N, C-alpha and C positions, 0 to 999 in steps of 0.2 A: 393579305393585309401586311403593311410594312411595320418594321420595328419602331420606326418613328411615330406611327400612330399609337402604338401601345405605350410608348414612352410619354407621349403627350397626354393621354388619358390618365396614366399613373401620376404624372406631375400635377394635373388639375385635381385629382383626388387628394393629393397631399396638401394642396392649398386649401381645399374645402374642409378637410377633416383633421389636419394637423399631424398626420403620420403617413408613412408609406402604406399602400394597400397590400393585403396578403397575396394578391395575384391579379392578373388581367386575363379576361376571356373574350372570345369573339364567337358570334353566331350569325350565319348569313340569312339574307332574304332568299327568295326562290322565284323561279319562273316555272310555270307548268307547261310542259311541251304538249300534252294531250291528257284529257280526263278531267273535265270541268263539271263541278256540282255532282260528282259521283261519290265523293268521299263520305258524305253523310247518308248515302244510300248503300253503304257496305261494298262499294264497287272498286274499280281500278283507277289508278292515277299514275302519272309519269312526270314528276317534277325534277328539276336539278337546281343546285345551289348557285347563287350569284356570287361574284366577288365582293359585292356590297355587304357590309356587316354592321351589326350592332356590337359595340365593344363596351365591356363593363370592367371597371376596377372595383374590387370588393374586399372588405375585411369583415371578419366575424365580430359579433358583439355577444355578450352574455347577459344583458340586462333587459331583454324583451323589447328593445327599441329597434325600429327600422328607419334609417335615414336615407333619403333618395334625392339625387340631383341629376339633371340632364343638361348636357351642353347644347341641346337642340330646342330647349323650351326656356323662355324668359322666366326669371324668378330664382329664388334662393333654394336652400335645402328644405325639403319637406320631412318632418319628423312624425312618425306614427308609432303607436303602441301595438304590439302584436296581438294582445288580448282584445283590442278594439276592432280588428279587421273583420269585416262582415260583407257578404255578397251584396253587390250593387250599391254599396255605401259611398263609392267614389266615382265621380264622372270625369275625372281628369286623367292625364297620361299615367299618373302614378298607380292607377288601378291595375295596370299590366304587371309591373314587378311586384306590387303588393299582393296581387291575386296569386302569383306563384308561391310566395311565402305562405299565404293562407292555405293553398292546396297542399303544399308539403306538410304543413302542421296538421291539417285535417286528416291526411293519410297516415299520421302517426310518427312522422319524422321530427326529431327533436332539434328544430331550428330555433335558436334563442336570440336572433337579431343579426343585423348587418348594416354596414355603411356601404352605399353603392353610388358610384358615379358612372353615368351612361353617356355614350355618344354613338350616333348612327349615321351611316351613309346610305341606308336603304330608303329610297323615296317613299314618303308617307302618302297613303291614300292612292297609290298607283297600282294596287293589286299585286304587289310583290312581297307581301308578308312582312311588312315592317313590324307589326305587332307581335307576330310569332317569333321573329328574331330577337326582339326585346325580352320576351318571356323565356325563350330557350337559353339565352346567354345568362340570365339570372339563375335559372334552374341549374345549369351546368356548374356555375360558380359555387352555388350553395351545396350541390352534390359533392364537389371536390373538397370544399372547406369543412364540411361536416361529415365527410367520409361516409356518405349514405349508400354508396355502392349501387346506385341505380344506372341502368343501361339507357342508351339513347331513346329507344322506343318507350321506355317507362317514363322518362322525362317528358317526352312528347305527350303522353296521355295526361300527365299532371298539368302540363301547360294548357292543353285543350280544356281541361276541367276549369282551370283558372279563368279562361276566356269565356267559356259557356256560362259558368255559375257566378263567378265573382264580377266579371265585366258585364255579362249579360248579352254576349254576342253568340249566336247559334252556329259557330263555325264547326267544320269537320276536323279530321285528324291530319289531313295532308300537310298543311303548312308547317306545323310544329315538327312532324316527322321528317320532312325534307330538311329543315334547318338543323335538326339534331343528327341526322343519319346519312346525308348525301356524301358522296366521295368525289374528289377532283377527277375531271375527265369522264364522268359517268352521269347518266340519268338514272333515277331511282324508280324501278317498277314496283309499286306498292299495292298490295291487297289490303284495303282498309278494314276488311272484316277481321282478319287475324293478325294483321301487321306483318305478314311475311313479306320479305323484301328480296329484290334481285338488282344488283348493280349492272346496268347495261352500258357498255362502252359507247361514248358519244363524242367523237372527235371530228367536228365539222371541218376544222381548218385543214386536216390531213386530206380531205376530199375537195378542197378548194371552195368551201362554202362558209357562210356566216349566218348566225341567228341574231337578228336585231330585236331589241325591245323598243317599242314606241310608246312612251308615256304621254297620253293625251292631255295631261294636266287637269283632267276632269276628276274631281275627288268624289269618293264614295265613303260610306260608313256601313260596315256589316251589321252594327247594332241597330240600324234603322230598319224599317218595316219590310222592304221588298225582298231582301234575302230570306228573312224569316217566313214570308208568305210562300216562297218557292219551296222551302224545306217542309213546311206544313202540308203543302199540296202533294209533295212526294210521299209523305207519310200517309196521307189520305189515300193515295193511289195504291200503296202497298196493302193497306187495310182492306180496300175494296176488292183487291185481287187475291186476298187471303195468303199473303206471303209476309215474311219477317221484314224484308227490305226489297227495293226494286232490283237489287242485284240478283234476286232469285228468279227473275223473269228471263228465260233464255231468249237469245236473239231470234232464234227460229220460231219461237212461240209468240213473238211480239204482236203480229196482226190479230191473233186470236185474243190476246190479252186486251188490246185496244178495243176490240168489238165488245168485250164483256163490260167495258166501262160505260157503255150506253151514252147518255146525254151529258156525261161529265167532261165537257169539251176542254176546259182548262187543265184538268188532271190528265187527260189523254195526251196533251202536248208535252207535259212534264215527263210523263212515263216514257214517251217515245224518245225524248232527248236522252234520258239516263241510260236506257237499254242500248240505244245505238252508240252512245258515247263509250260505254264499256267495251263494245265491240271494236270501236275505233282504236282504243288503247291496245287491245290485243293484236290488232293488225299492225300497229306501229312496232310493237315489241317483236312480232314475228319477222317483220322486214329487217329490223336492225340486227336481230340475232342471226338471220340467214346470210348476212354478208352482202345483201343486195345493195345497190346504189342508194345511199340515204336520200337522194333526191326524190325517191319514190314515195316518201312520206308526205311530200308537199300537198298533193290533192286531198289527203286525209285531214290535214289541218284546215283546209278550206271547207270541207264537209262539216267539221266541228264548228266552225264559225257560223255557217248557215243554220245549224241546229240550235245554237245558242241564241241567234238572232230571231229565228222564226218560231221555234218550239218553246224554248225557255224564256225568250223575250227579255233578255237582260243586256242587249247591246245598246248603243246610243249612236247618234249621227257621227260623232268623232271617231269611234271605233270602226264603224262601217266605212268611213272615208279612208282610214288607214289601210284596211284590207283591200278595198276596191282599187285604190291608187297603187298600192304595192303590186297587185296582180297585173294591172294594166301596164306597169312599168317593168315587168319582167321577173317578178318574184316567183319562186318555186312554190310557195305556199304562204298563207298568212291566216291568223285568227286572233280574236280577242282572247285574253288570258286573265285568270283571276275571278273575283266574285261578280264582276259586271257593273253596269250602271256608271261606267267611267273606267278609269284606271288605264291599263296598258293592252297593247296588242303585240304579237310576235310576228316576225317576217323572216322566212327562210329564203336565202338568196345566194346566188353565185358571188364569190368574193369580188369579181370584176364589176358586178352590178350594184354594189352597196351604195356608192356615192350617188349614182343616178336615182336610185330608189329613194334615198334619204332626201335628196333635193326635191323630187316630185311630191313627196308627202308634205314637206315643209311648205312648198308653194301652194299645194291644195288647201292646206289649213289656212294660209293667209288669204287665199281667194274666198274661202267660206267665212272668213271673219272669226275663225277660232283662235284660241291662244296657241302660241308657237309650241309644238310638241318637243319633248326631249327624246333624243334617239341615241342609243348606245348598244354596243355589242354584248350579248350574253355569253359568257364563257363558263362552262361547267366547273364549279369550284368546290373547295373543301367544306364540309359541314362544321358544326360547332366544335371548338377546341380551346385549350388553354394556350395563351400566347406569351405569357410572362410569369 
């Protein structure tokens, strides 16, 4: 993120609130390389941070007032009383930053108010964690301003609670942890059960490759029913199999576990995806750590898409078209990424093939009558930090 962006956000804060901010912070969106819908099953994920960020200029208040403004939403400053914050009381964008303040105070942290101006370049509704970036940047700013001493993973937990309870969206822990903890030039291998982390070097450019994000422009909302149904189905599967979470089903025991589910056809599909997806994450980590050609992860990405499409059933025609077109145009691998029902896909490609693949996808969308997709390169970037 450039100095100019930080200066612009700080300047707008001054116009809104009549004083310089105490500081400016940034938190990125993320793209998930592999490990989808495993995080709320205590499983493994492997995201990395995008260069796209939510930026917040923030100052402390001592009077129990929270004032919020966004450069990305029409309207003026929203003023809230901290004592009035309550779960699911707000159905607007302000629920995300307000929920973070609520979660911090509920956890016993003495936050007494803030003035906040936000601006974001993370595409909304594209499955790239725009809401998590918004939450994490506010949490980090308040952590610094109030000297709370919380670490990245702790901020992520609080942000997840804000989204689960205050906003009412049943998301897992991956998005917030990626935004708070990722490092430039690395993918984050995260065990969502204990939040243990390992930074895995991931420098595609050095090997002559690129990872593209294709935003289908099909919007989704996690707080709507289908995501919640999948999560409830996974919890039902764990209960039927007598385990705390589907993470506890070993890959080698999958066939026996599926047989025990009897006529629970829908649950069986969900269980199969989660168990095989955890195994796919471990295979990708093993390949990257072994120093093998990174191109070898391409087929694993394709396997992941098939599982999300056929077992978890959260793909859509636009996402399938991206994957199919990319593969027939020479891509090394491709899959949908994010919560599903729209959003984005990722494409692993040789640097020399990027233009041809992008052109093929754009033409395929036009031929199908779909909205023109947005295509950009995903470069592993830094996690949340203070920038001014």
